[in-house]
VOGU-3710 file (C-alpha; in Angstrom, 3 decimals, decimal comma):
1> matsppmdpp> -277,921/208,261/41,122  -275,734/209,540/43,957  -272,463/211,176/43,115  -269,479/211,282/45,370  -268,292/214,679/46,569  -265,361/216,116/44,628  -261,976/215,216/46,023  -259,880/217,958/47,518  -257,068/219,000/45,231  -253,553/218,030/46,323
11> satpavlqap> -252,899/221,609/47,410  -255,639/221,278/50,049  -254,136/218,274/51,816  -253,070/218,756/55,446  -249,423/218,199/54,484  -249,505/221,102/52,028  -251,585/223,330/54,294  -248,923/223,004/56,995  -245,920/223,157/54,649  -243,554/226,106/54,220
21> lreqfdafld> -244,669/228,691/51,655  -242,272/227,461/48,961  -243,705/223,949/49,170  -247,209/225,386/48,952  -246,258/227,356/45,828  -244,741/224,226/44,280  -247,882/222,206/45,050  -250,155/224,789/43,422  -247,893/225,120/40,367  -247,803/221,360/39,909
31> eyraalhrcl> -251,579/221,151/40,299  -252,108/223,682/37,508  -249,403/222,085/35,357  -251,132/218,721/35,665  -254,522/220,221/34,783  -253,111/221,834/31,639  -251,397/218,602/30,672  -254,661/216,668/31,135  -256,734/219,093/29,064  -255,604/217,200/25,963
41> dglteeqarr> -256,336/213,720/27,324  -258,775/211,720/25,226  -258,996/214,263/22,416  -258,365/213,503/18,783  -255,718/215,469/16,927  -258,484/217,371/15,148  -260,227/218,246/18,417  -256,974/219,431/20,000  -256,324/221,734/17,021  -259,910/222,969/16,705
51> slvaskttll> -260,184/226,754/16,638  -263,181/228,022/18,593  -262,200/231,640/19,254  -260,953/234,536/17,130  -257,421/234,361/18,556  -254,842/231,660/17,827  -255,941/229,788/20,954  -256,602/226,079/20,513  -256,159/223,477/23,239  -252,983/222,150/21,605
61> glvkhvtfve> -251,708/225,694/21,072  -252,538/226,573/24,664  -250,376/223,751/26,021  -247,630/224,761/23,602  -247,959/228,328/24,913  -247,678/227,323/28,590  -244,573/225,330/27,647  -243,143/228,599/26,314  -244,206/230,449/29,490  -242,369/227,892/31,640
71> qvwfdeaitc> -239,230/228,429/29,576  -239,472/232,223/29,755  -239,751/232,241/33,547  -237,694/229,227/34,594  -235,013/229,260/31,909  -234,655/232,736/30,383  -235,243/234,608/33,662  -232,994/232,330/35,726  -230,163/231,508/33,295  -230,143/234,826/31,397
81> rsraeigipg> -230,077/232,879/28,116  -231,898/234,528/25,221  -235,028/233,069/23,706  -233,030/232,295/20,571  -230,485/230,349/22,650  -233,276/228,436/24,371  -234,979/227,772/21,027  -238,342/229,339/21,812  -240,422/231,944/19,954  -239,618/235,601/20,385
91> tpdesfdldd> -243,135/236,584/21,439  -245,990/235,041/23,414  -248,295/235,301/20,369  -245,927/233,151/18,293  -245,884/230,505/21,015  -249,452/229,465/20,084  -248,394/228,578/16,519  -248,675/224,895/15,697  -246,308/223,071/13,384  -247,412/220,157/11,194
101> gdtvasvqee> -245,428/217,822/13,454  -247,134/218,945/16,665  -249,328/216,190/18,059  -251,122/215,711/21,352  -248,416/213,248/22,397  -245,460/215,399/21,299  -246,792/218,601/22,884  -247,649/216,801/26,141  -244,204/215,189/26,243  -242,452/218,518/25,662
111> yrrvcaasrg> -244,578/220,141/28,363  -243,676/217,344/30,812  -239,988/217,746/29,960  -240,033/221,530/30,333  -241,948/221,397/33,635  -239,342/218,988/35,019  -236,589/221,360/33,858  -238,445/224,267/35,512  -238,583/222,390/38,816  -234,863/221,672/38,537
121> aaaalalddv> -233,954/225,264/37,685  -235,915/226,662/40,632  -234,892/224,011/43,174  -231,702/225,716/44,319  -233,257/229,163/44,566  -235,095/230,619/47,556  -238,189/232,775/47,170  -236,186/235,898/48,028  -233,401/235,138/45,526  -233,310/237,582/42,638
131> vhgnrrgplp> -232,960/236,513/39,010  -231,741/238,820/36,258  -232,787/237,354/32,899  -236,142/239,028/32,356  -236,766/242,187/30,327  -238,477/243,754/33,380  -235,163/243,682/35,191  -234,196/241,892/38,405  -237,092/239,965/39,961  -237,386/237,882/43,116
141> mrwiylhmlr> -238,360/234,241/42,680  -241,410/234,951/44,837  -242,736/237,258/42,093  -241,996/234,652/39,409  -243,928/232,021/41,360  -246,905/234,359/41,814  -246,815/235,361/38,156  -246,699/231,707/37,066  -249,617/230,858/39,329  -251,623/233,652/37,710
151> elaqhcghae> -250,645/232,559/34,195  -251,408/228,900/34,761  -254,700/229,548/36,573  -255,843/231,807/33,745  -254,922/229,240/31,105  -256,584/226,412/33,055  -259,808/228,396/32,820  -259,357/228,853/29,094  -258,635/225,144/28,686  -261,738/224,094/30,638
161> ilreqilgga> -264,001/226,272/28,505  -262,436/225,150/25,207  -262,589/221,500/26,233  -266,239/221,844/27,224  -267,016/223,405/23,847  -265,135/220,679/21,988  -266,869/217,886/23,873  -270,280/219,524/23,399  -270,867/220,419/27,011  -270,086/216,956/28,352
171> prrd> -268,735/217,342/31,886  -265,172/216,328/32,494  -264,651/213,161/34,523  -261,436/213,433/36,543
//
């Protein structure tokens, strides 16, 4: 049976390849955000919560964690509001904790909402603008974008491996 070649990701389209750097960064961020959102698609609640590694990492917890990461870098760092004011955990480790009310649907919806807020918070800022709300001190938006790309790429890899383990090695059909 012949298979079709994989489609190029949105970031590889001619429009993105020719776009200004900021638009390229946004395209890559949104690509990774979408992949993390989709990692829960089609899973049962039990599968999404299944623990397969020694750490707190589960697929549902991973998406909850990247929601936290978005808020740290696109809310706390930009607005200078504290984590308590934002209503997020104090540490990255705590951001993996699942509550009884966390479901695939609720975690995906919160992630969608937070990603939209992140886009809105960053929209008015240029890559060379400096934000002051991070414990590291003043940081340019360019660094925040690069850091987020690293974070999301790393977590996409984790999600792919966990999902493959959960589905028993069945390849993902995107």
